[in-house]
C-alpha positions in Angstrom: 87.4 78.2 94.9 87.7 79.8 91.8 90.4 79.5 88.8 93.2 81.7 90.0 93.9 84.4 87.7 97.3 86.2 87.1 98.9 88.3 89.9 96.3 86.9 92.9 96.4 87.3 96.1 97.8 84.4 98.1 96.0 85.2 100.8 92.6 84.2 99.4 94.3 80.4 99.2 93.6 78.3 101.8 95.6 75.4 103.1 93.4 72.7 100.2 93.3 75.1 97.6 97.4 75.9 97.8 98.3 72.0 98.5 96.1 71.9 94.6 97.9 75.0 93.5 101.3 73.1 94.7 100.4 69.0 93.1 99.8 70.5 90.1 103.2 71.6 89.4 104.7 69.1 90.3 105.9 70.3 94.3 104.8 67.7 97.3 101.5 68.7 99.2 103.5 69.8 101.9 105.2 72.5 100.5 101.8 74.7 101.2 102.5 74.4 105.2 106.0 75.3 104.5 104.6 78.7 102.1 102.1 79.2 104.9 104.3 79.2 107.5 106.4 81.8 106.5 103.1 83.9 105.6 101.4 83.2 108.8 104.2 82.6 111.3 108.1 84.2 110.0 106.7 87.8 108.6 108.1 87.4 105.2 107.1 90.2 102.7 108.6 88.9 99.1 108.2 85.1 98.6 110.8 85.0 97.0 112.8 85.1 101.0 111.2 81.6 101.1 114.1 80.4 101.4 113.2 76.8 102.1 110.5 76.2 99.4 112.7 75.5 95.7 113.6 78.4 93.4 111.0 77.1 90.6 108.6 76.9 93.1 109.1 80.4 93.7 109.2 81.4 90.4 105.7 80.3 89.7 104.6 81.5 92.6 105.5 85.4 92.1 104.5 84.9 88.5 100.9 83.8 89.4 100.0 85.7 93.3 100.8 89.1 95.2 101.6 88.6 98.9 100.8 92.6 99.7 98.4 93.9 97.3 97.2 96.8 99.2 99.3 99.9 99.6 99.5 101.3 103.3 98.8 105.3 102.4 98.6 106.2 106.0 100.5 105.1 109.4 99.7 106.2 112.3 100.6 105.6 116.1 98.9 106.6 119.1 100.7 107.9 122.2 99.0 104.9 123.9 100.9 102.7 121.0 97.8 102.2 119.5 98.4 102.0 115.7 96.2 102.1 112.8 96.5 101.7 108.8 94.7 103.1 106.3 95.0 101.3 103.5 94.1 101.5 99.6 93.0 98.4 97.4 93.3 97.6 93.9 90.1 99.2 92.9 91.3 102.9 94.9 89.0 101.8 97.8 89.8 102.1 101.3 90.1 100.3 104.4 91.0 101.1 107.8 92.8 98.6 110.2 94.1 98.7 113.8 96.9 97.3 116.4 96.4 98.1 119.9 99.0 97.3 122.3 97.5 95.9 126.3 99.8 94.6 128.9 99.8 91.3 128.0 97.6 91.6 124.7 98.0 92.4 121.6 94.7 92.5 119.9 93.8 93.7 115.6 91.0 95.1 114.6 89.5 94.8 110.6 87.4 95.3 108.3 84.9 93.3 106.3 83.3 95.4 103.6 84.4 99.0 101.8 81.9 101.2 103.8 78.7 100.0 105.2 75.3 99.6 104.7 74.0 99.8 108.2 73.6 103.8 108.9 74.3 103.9 112.8 74.7 107.2 113.3 77.5 107.8 115.6 80.1 105.8 112.9 82.3 107.6 110.5 82.5 103.9 108.4 78.8 104.2 106.9 78.7 107.9 106.6 78.8 107.4 102.4 77.1 103.8 102.7 78.6 100.6 101.3 81.0 100.3 97.8 81.8 96.3 98.0 82.1 93.2 100.3 86.9 92.2 100.6 87.5 89.4 99.3 89.0 86.6 101.8 92.4 87.3 101.4 91.6 91.4 101.5 91.0 90.7 105.2 93.4 88.6 105.6 95.8 90.6 104.3 94.8 93.6 107.0 96.0 90.9 109.7 99.3 90.1 108.1 99.9 94.4 107.6 99.9 94.7 111.3 101.2 91.5 112.1 104.9 93.3 110.3 104.5 95.9 112.7 105.4 93.8 115.9 108.3 93.7 117.4 109.8 90.0 116.8 109.7 88.9 120.5 105.5 89.2 119.9 102.6 87.9 118.2 98.7 88.5 117.6 97.0 87.2 120.1 93.1 88.8 119.3 91.4 89.4 116.3 88.2 91.1 117.0 86.3 92.2 113.2 85.1 95.1 114.3 85.9 98.0 111.7 85.0 99.1 109.2 81.7 97.1 107.7 79.3 94.1 109.1 80.8 91.4 108.9 77.6 89.1 109.0 76.6 90.5 105.3 79.8 89.3 104.3 80.2 85.9 105.6 80.7 84.5 102.6 84.6 85.7 103.1 84.8 86.4 106.4 84.1 82.8 107.6 87.3 81.1 105.5 89.2 84.3 106.6 88.9 83.6 110.5 89.8 79.8 110.3 92.5 80.8 108.3 93.5 82.6 111.3 92.6 79.7 113.8 93.9 76.9 112.1 97.4 76.1 113.8 99.1 75.8 110.1 98.5 79.5 109.8 98.2 82.4 112.7 97.1 79.6 115.0 94.5 81.6 117.2 91.9 79.6 118.8 88.3 80.0 118.4 87.9 82.3 122.2 90.6 84.9 120.6 88.5 85.9 117.7 85.4 88.0 118.5 83.2 89.2 115.6 80.9 92.1 116.3 77.4 92.9 114.4 75.3 95.2 114.5 72.8 92.4 114.4 71.5 90.7 112.1 69.4 87.1 113.0 70.2 84.9 109.7 73.8 86.0 109.9 74.2 85.2 113.5 72.6 81.6 113.2 74.6 80.9 110.7 77.0 82.1 112.5 76.4 79.8 114.7 75.7 76.7 112.6 79.6 76.8 111.2 80.8 75.4 113.9 83.5 77.1 115.2 82.9 78.8 118.5 84.5 82.5 117.9 83.2 85.1 120.4 80.1 86.7 119.4 79.5 90.4 120.1 76.1 92.9 119.3 76.1 96.3 118.8 73.4 97.0 121.1 73.3 101.1 121.3 70.0 101.1 122.2 67.5 99.4 125.2 64.6 99.7 122.9 63.2 99.9 119.3 62.1 103.8 119.4 65.9 105.0 120.6 67.4 102.5 118.5 65.3 103.2 115.1 66.9 105.8 115.7 70.7 105.7 116.4 71.2 102.2 114.6 67.8 102.5 111.5 68.2 98.9 110.9 66.7 98.0 113.8 63.3 99.3 112.3 63.2 95.7 110.0 64.7 93.6 112.7 63.3 95.0 116.3 65.1 93.8 119.6 63.0 90.7 120.2 64.3 89.7 116.8 68.3 90.0 117.8 68.2 89.3 121.0 66.4 85.6 120.3 69.1 84.9 117.3 72.0 85.7 120.3 70.2 83.6 123.2 70.7 80.3 120.2 74.0 81.1 119.3 75.0 80.7 122.8 73.2 77.7 123.4 74.9 76.7 120.0 77.9 77.5 120.9 78.4 78.1 125.3 80.4 81.7 124.0 78.7 83.9 126.4 77.6 86.8 124.2 79.0 90.3 124.6 76.5 93.4 123.9 78.7 96.6 122.8 77.2 100.1 124.0 77.7 103.2 122.5 77.6 105.9 125.3 76.5 109.1 123.4 75.8 111.7 125.4 72.1 113.3 126.5 71.1 110.4 124.0 71.8 106.8 125.6 73.1 107.8 128.7 70.8 108.0 131.1 70.1 105.8 134.4 66.7 104.9 132.6 68.3 103.7 130.1 70.9 101.5 132.2 67.8 100.6 133.7 65.6 99.2 130.5 69.1 97.8 129.8 69.3 95.7 132.7 65.5 94.2 132.1 66.4 93.2 129.1 69.6 91.0 129.6 70.1 90.1 133.5 68.7 87.0 133.0 71.4 86.0 130.5 74.4 84.6 130.1 76.0 88.0 128.6 78.3 90.4 129.2 78.0 94.6 128.0 80.7 96.7 127.0 80.6 99.8 127.6 82.6 102.2 125.1 82.3 106.2 125.2 82.3 107.8 122.7 85.1 108.0 120.1 84.6 111.7 118.8 84.2 111.5 115.1 85.1 115.5 113.4 81.0 115.9 111.1 79.5 114.3 113.7 78.0 116.5 116.6 78.5 113.8 119.4 80.1 113.1 122.3 81.2 110.9 125.5 79.1 111.9 128.5 81.1 113.2 131.3 82.7 110.6 133.7 80.1 110.4 136.5 77.4 109.9 134.8 79.3 106.8 133.1 79.6 105.9 136.4 76.0 106.0 137.2 75.9 104.0 134.4 77.8 101.6 135.1 76.0 101.2 138.6 73.1 100.0 137.4 73.9 98.0 135.6 75.7 95.8 138.0 72.8 96.8 141.0 70.8 94.9 137.8 73.2 92.1 138.0 74.2 92.3 134.6 78.4 91.9 133.6 79.6 95.1 133.0 83.0 96.4 131.5 83.5 100.3 130.8 85.8 100.4 128.0 89.0 102.1 128.1 89.8 105.1 124.8 92.4 103.7 123.1 94.1 105.7 120.0 92.0 108.7 120.8 94.6 111.2 118.7 95.0 109.4 116.1 91.0 109.6 114.8 91.2 105.9 115.9 87.3 105.2 115.3 86.0 103.3 112.2 86.4 104.8 109.2 87.7 108.3 110.1 90.7 108.7 108.3 89.1 106.8 105.0 86.7 109.8 105.5 89.4 112.0 105.5 91.3 110.3 102.9 87.4 110.2 100.8 87.2 114.3 101.1 90.9 114.8 100.1 89.9 113.4 96.9 87.2 114.7 96.3 88.5 118.6 96.9 91.2 117.5 94.6 89.1 116.2 91.6 86.8 119.6 92.1 89.5 121.9 92.5 90.7 123.6 89.7 
C-alpha cells in the first residue's frame, strides 16, 4: 500500500495497513481492531469519539486521516422509505448511493466510478462518459454514509455494487472494498450478501472468480441477441453475448454461485414475447436467474417501462421456458432513484450557473 499522505482517508487502509500504522507509532496492533469497530460497527462520526482508543493515538489519527472526506450535497427520502445521497468528492466530482428498505432487508447500492464508459442507452450514469475510478476509501465511505441513516436497531443486510460505473473496470479498488465489507472485524457481511453487477466484461468476470471470494455476480444483459444488445449496450459490439455467457458459466463453475441476469424492460424495444422466447433459449440450460427491471424514467431519455400486461407476458414466457425469473419492484421512483439522475441534475445546474451572465 502506498505511503499515507496528510489528511488521507482512513477507509483507504485495510486492517493490515492500519495495524502497521499503529505499530509504527508505538501502539499495540489490536488498536487497529478497536478503530475499525468504531468505524464499521459503532457508527462513529468523529475520530475523537473513539473513547477506548488512547487520546495520544486519536490525536495522531486526526492529524493524518479524515473519516468522511465527501460532503452530502443532496439527501432524498422516498415515500417507500428509500433514501438516496448525492455525494461531492474532494475534487468536486459527484457520485450517488442508495439505501433500500424491505421488511427484513436493508440493502445499500453503491458506485465505483465517477460516470461510466459503457454507454447503456437507458442509463443516466454514462451520459457524460467516465471521469475517473473511485478509490477504495471512496467506495467504502458510501456504505458508511448510508449505514448512519439507519436506526440503532437496524443493520445493513446486503450490498449491491450496481450504482454509477462499471465495477469490473475498477477491480483494483473495488475488491479491497468488498473484502472489507466481508470481514468480521468490519461490516461482517457474508459473501452471499454482496452482489457485483457488470455489463459483462469477460476478463473482469474471470478475475472476480479467481479472487477466491464467492460474491454474487449479476450480468446486465438487457437483450437476448447481439444485434439488439449492440444498440442498447454499445460496448457489446466489441465483446458479444457468447463470450459473456462463457465467462459467466466459468464463474458459476468456480464459485458455485448462481449467476443473475438483469434485464431492464424498455417499452417497444426489448419487451416483446419473441425477446422473452430468445432469452429463455439462451438461459434455460444454465443455473441462472433473470431479474426483470421495469425502466425507471430518466428525464433526458425518451424511454419507459412496458405496460403491466406486457411485463406479465414476458414473465410467463420465461417461466414456460423453465427459467427462474423475478419482476423487481420499482424503488424510489419519486426521488430520481435511477442511477446517475441526481448527479446529472447537479452537473446541469453547475453548467447553467457557469454560463449565466
